[in-house]
Structure formats: structure tokens, C-alpha cells
N, C-alpha and C positions, 0 to 999 in steps of 0.2 A: 828794780835789779833783777837780771836774768836769771832763769832758774838753771841751777848748776847739775849735770847730768848724775843720774846714780851710776855707780859702779857695776860693772859686769864680772861675770866669773873669771873672765881673762885678766882682771886685774888684781886678782887675789897675791899672786907673788910679789908684786909691787907695793903692794899695801902691808903685806907682811914684813917686809923690807924696812918700811917706814915705821911702822911699830917699834922695831927694835931698834930704832936710830942707826940703821946700818950695820949693827953689830951681829954677830952670828946667833949668839943667846942672850936673852934677858929673862928676868923673873916672869913675864907675861907670856912670850908667845916664842918657843923654840924653833930651831931651824928645821925645815922639813917639815913643819906642819900643816902643810897645805889642804889636807883633808879637814883638820879641825877650822881652818879660816874658811874653806867651802861651807861645812855646817853652819858656822856662823853667819856667813852671808845668807845662807838659805834661811835662817831663823829671822834674820833681819826682813828679808820678803815676806815669809809667812806671817808676821806681825803686822806688815804694813809701814815698817820703819826703813827710813831712808838711808842710804850709804852714798853721799855726794861724793864727786871726785873731782879734781882739778888736774887739769892735764895740759901738756904742750908738746907735740911732735912724737907723739904715741908713749910720752912718758908721764906717769903719775906722779905730779908735784905734791899732792894732798889728797887726803879724803877724812871725810867724819861721819859719825853716826851718833844715833842715840838708843837706850835702851830703858827698860824700866828701872826707876828708882828702887823700889821695892817690890818683892814678888807677891804683893798682899793687895786685896780688892781696894782698901782704904785708900792706898798710895797710887791708884791707877791714873791720876791726872797729872801725874809730875813723872819727867823722865830726866836721866843723866845722859850726858854728852862727853863724847871724845872727840879730838881734832889731832891729826897727824900731819905735819909739814915736813918735807925734806928740807935736811938741815940748811943747804945750801940755797933754799928757796924763802926762808923765814924772813919776815920783816917785808914783805912785797904785797901783802894784802890777800894773800892766799888763804890765810886761816880766817881771816875777817868774813871773807865771802863764803867760805864754807860755812861758818857759824849763822851767818845770816840766811843761808838755804835751811839749815836744820831749825831756825826758828821760825821761818815759814810755815816749813811742813808740820811742825809741831802744832802749830795755831790751825793748820788745814784739819789736823785730825783731833782737835778739840783737846789739846794738852793744856795744863792751866800754869805749872811752873816748869822752868829748866833749870838744873841744877849741873855745877862744873865742880868736879875735884881736881884740885891744880895743885901740882908739886910745889911746895912752898918757895922753893928757890927758883921758880920760873917767873921770874918779874915781868918779861914779856907778856907771856898768857895772861897774867893777872892784870896788866895795865891793859890789853886789848879786852879783855871782858868787862872791866869797867867802862871802857869807851863804849861798849855796846849796851850799858844800862845795867848790868849784872852787879850786885851788890854782895859784899863780903856777908857770909853767914856764920861763920864759924872756922875753926882751926882745930885739926887733930893732928896729936904729936906722935910721933913712931908708929903709924899704922899702916907704912908700906916698907919695901926694901929695895934695894937695887944695889949692885957690887957689894954686897954684904955690908951695908950700911943701912939706918933706919932713915925713911923719908917722912916728913911731916906732909899734911893736906890742907890747903885752904879751900873752905868751900865757898862758892858762890852761887847766886841764884838769880833768876830773871822771871818774874810774873809776866806771863804771856798775854792775859785778858783780864777784864774788869769783872767779870762777873763775882758775885757774892756769894754764892752758893753752887755746889756741884750740879 
């Protein structure tokens, strides 16, 4: 599979729009937080963590990244990823390409497990992760919010290597 290029700082505005689903404000990234997004991107680079971006004709169609699962030494071999695909581009293989890119990069830097926390109503993402070998690991009820409602999360995980010990 061809390598998906990493996002540059010039992509931050379009990436911010994807995080919000095209809405002016969400519980995650408020409008106008370009400085916060740039700091987040710089942190990914400092950690050696990828931000692959899928695009066409100068437009960002999707992007992804991963970060530490927990900020404790004992969890250093595990990452949690996020994938954002433009609404009008979903179901076209973009998310799959981005996840493949993340899996490859996580393996390259010696990670052992990749975790996905998926909103329970996002059947498309749950099916895609299952297709890619992720297994359901648990459900957490009412742990997130959006539009003044509670969100449940489905956690899925993929073991990236066969090592028996760190």
C-alpha cells in the first residue's frame, strides 16, 4: 500500500473543519482554534507520531493520527487513534487508507496495540475497524457529550505484533 503523506501546517484549517464535522463549534475544537491545532500538530511531530492526510485537488478529504493511550510508562506500547473523513467522502476507502497508514507507522515505531474509541452509533466505523482486524474490547456508557446529549463509546483494539514481552 502506498505511503499516505503526513499533513503540513498548511492543512490545519481544513483538518479543524473535519474534526468539527463542518460545524462551527463542537465539544472538541472550537472555531478559531488554529493556534491550538498548530500546537497539537507540533506535538505530534515532536513525538514522532504521524498525521497522514488524504487529499485531492488541494482539498483535505481526511486525516488521522494517534497519540499515547495513557500518559504512564507502563502504557507506552499502546496508542489510540482518531480518523476524520469529510462527510461527502465517507464510504470511499479514505478512512481505510488512513488507518492502514497509521497501523504501518505504529509498527515502525514499535507499538504493540492500537486502540479505537468509536461513538457507539457510528456503525460504519465499527464495521471498518472490524474489517481491518480490530476486535471489540468493551463499551463505556455516557462518557462523552455532543449537542447536549450523552455519547457511548465502543472500544476496539488491534494487536500490532506477536511479541510475548515488551
